[in-house]
N, C-alpha and C positions, 0 to 999 in steps of 0.2 A: 867505396872510397875512391877507387880509380875512376869510376864513372863521374863522380862529382868533380874530381880534379880536372878531368878532360873537359867537362862542361864549363868549369871556371876558366880554363884556358881559352876555350872557344869564345866565351863572352868577352873576355879581356881583349883578345885579338880583334874581334868584331868592333868593339867600342873604339879601338885605336884606328883600325883600318878604314872603317866606313867614312869618317870625316875626312881622312886623307884622300880617299878616292874622290869624294864629292868636291873637295877643294881643288884637286887636280883637274877635274872635268871643267870646273867653272873659272878657275883663276889662272891657270897656266896660259901664257901666250901660245899661239898656235904652233910655232916651231918647237917650243919646249914640250907641248902636248904630244907632238909627233914623236919626239925623242923618248919621252916617258912611256908612251904606248909601244914603241919599238922595243924598249927594254923589257917590258912585260911579255911581249910576244916572244922575244928571244929566250926568256926564262921558261916560257911554255914549251918552246922547241927543245930546250935542254932536258926538261922532264920527259918529253916525248921520246928522246933517244933510248929511254928504258924499254920502250915497246918494240924497238928495232934490234934485231940480232946483229950485234956489232962487237968487235974486240975493243974498240975505243969510242967512248961517248964523245970525246973531243973531236975525233975524226968525223963522227956522225953529224956533228954540228956544222960542218962545212957546207953541206948542201942547203939546209934551211937558211943559214946566214947569208950565203950568196944569193939565194932566191929572194929573200927579203930586201937586200940591198939593190938587187937588179930591178925589183918592182918599184922601188923608190926612185931609181934613175930613169926608168921607162915611163912610169905613170905620173901625171901632173900632181903636185902636192900643194899648189897654191889654192887658197880658199875659193877663188872665183871658179876655177876648173872643177874642183871637188863639188861645189854647190851646183854647178851646171850639169854635172855628170857627163864627163867625156866618154867616148865609146869604150875606152879601156876600163873605166870605172863600171860601166854597165855590164861589160863582159865579166868582170870580177864578181859582181853581185850574182849574175846568172850562174857562174861556176859554183859559187858558194851554195846557192839554192839547190842546184842539181846534186851536189855532193851530199847534202843532208837527206835527200830522198834516197840515194844509194846507201848511205851510212845507216839510215834507219832500217832499211831492209836487211842489212847485215846484222844489226843488233837484234832485231825481232826473230831472225832465223838462226841465231847463235844457239848451239855450237856448230851446227852443220855448215854454216857459212865459212867457218875457219879453214876449210879445205881449200878455199880459193885464195887465201891471203896469208895464213899464219906462217908458212914456210917460204914466203917471198919477201925478203927485206926491202927491195926497191918499192914494192907496193905500200909497205908500212911507212916508208919515207914519204911517198906520195900522199898517203892519207893524212899525215901530219901537216903537209903543205896545204892541202885542201881544207883542213880544219882551221888553221891559224892565220893564213894569209887573207882569206875573205873576212875573217873576224877583224883583223887589223884595219883593213881598208874600209869596212862598213862603219866602224867607229869614226874614222876620219870623215867619211862622207856625211854622216849624221851630224857630227860636230860642226861641219862647215856650212850647214844650211842657214841661209840668211845671215852669215857671219858679219858681212860688211855693214848691214843695216842694224843688226842686233847681235853682238858677239855672244850673248847668253842663250839665244834661241836654240841653237844646235845642242848646247850643253843640256838644256832641259829635255830635248829629245832623247839623248843618251841616257839621262837619268830616268826618264819614263820607261825605257826598256829594262833598266835595272829594277825599277819598282815592279814591273810586270813579272819578271823572273822571280823576284823574291816573293811576290804574292802567290805565284803559281806553286812555288816550293812549299810555302806555308799552308796554302789551301789543300794541296795534295797530301801533305803529311797528316793533317787532322781529319780530312774526309776519308783518306785511305785507312787510317787507324780505326775510325768509327764504322765505316761502311764497306771497306775493302774486302772483296771476295774473289774477283776475277783478275788473275795475274796478267800483267802485260807481257813480260819476258822473264819468266821465272829462272831460266838458266843464267841470266845476266844479273838481274836484281830482283830477288824474291819478294821484296817488300813493296814494289811498285804495282799498283792495281789500276784497272780501268776506272773504278769509282774515285780513286785518288786523282786521276787525270781530270775527270769531270769536275770535281770539287775545286781543283787548282785552276782550271779554266774559268770557272764561274767567278772566283775571287779575283783572278787576274783581269778579267774583262771589266769588273766593277772598279778596280784600282786604276786601270788604264783610262776608263771613261772619266773618273773623278780627277785623276792626275792631269789629264789633258785639259779639262775644264779649268782647274785651279791654276795651271801654268800657262794657259793661253796657247795651247798647241792645236793648230787646226787640222782637221781631217776632212776629206772630201765629203763625207756623209757619215751618218751613224752606222750604216751598214758596212762601210769600208773600215771604220774603227773596229766593229765586231769581227770582221773577217781577219784583219791584221792581228788583232789581239789573240784570237783563237788559234790561228795558224802558228803564230810566234810561240804561244804556250806549248803547243804540241811539239814544235821544234826544240824548245828548251828542255822538255822532259826527255825527248829522244837524244838530245845532246848529252845529257847525263848518262843515259843508257849506253851510248856509244863509247864514252870514256871508260865506263865500268867494264864494257866488253873487252877493250884493249888491256885494261889492268888485269882482268881475269886470265886472258890469254898469255900475258907476261908473268903471271903468278905474283903480282904485287898488290898490296892493300891500298896504299896511297901513292900519288904521283910524286910526292916529295915531302919535305918536313919544314919548309921555309916559313910556314904560317902555323904557329903553335895551336894545337887543338883542331886545326882545319886540314892539315896535310900540305899539299903543294899548290902552286899557282893553278894548275889544270883542275885540281879538285874544286877550286873556287869559281873558275870561269867556264867550266865545261858546259853549263846550260847557256851561258852568254855567247859562247863560240858558235852556237847554233841559232839562238834567238836573234842576235844582232844582224847577221847577214840576211836572215829571212825577213825580219822587220824592215830593214833598209830596202831590200828588193821590192817588197810590196808597197811601202810608204813612198819611196822616192821614184820608183820607176813604173811598176805595173799597175798601181791603183791611182 
């Protein structure tokens, strides 16, 4: 009975939340979109304070709040600069990409990796900044692509990454359940398998290819589409693992309870925090 009730909550929340998210991506004017995304990012930072050893979560919010505001003051937020990728934007994407390489290594080697960071609160603060700031800026950069010529083009890019992540999650669940034998990181998430990752990647590549064709999103070549999709899928799965690692280390099940049946904001965007910076890095800069 409890399982059915939880499933019902998840479905109701998803049915309400998904249209709101899509409407926000497509319909909000760019300044309002920045404000809404900043609010989501701050909620993510609030949930992250649970991973940091602190006497006051409010005090722990000072660092990420100041960091986010400072980035908004220092880095250009107009659509022309975001679309052209100023050097500060390129640096943010590179930092995000490098962080997910390091974070993935920490998750795969868990729990032995905890000896380097579990008792060092400043490092856990830094990990939160490296997780959420590149996520925030990568969404803005993708949303700003060709904004002046077509204000919906960048919105379709952001939505394509969301479709990629949802397809990867779905494919990984069913293929892992049917074929899963080899665990990816059993100490972090016992249910995630290599077979699930492969199945998720296959479905995500198909969805990315089909979605790009339907929405008129150009890629440099088919090989670049395949590369970006596969690397982004791997990043999304590892992003989920990394948040699971921090929750295990902190002894908590969910990052929050703001979304009935789903947990917290971080529980919903953990895969996106990795996939979006990696996708943006490859699509906008490296490929």
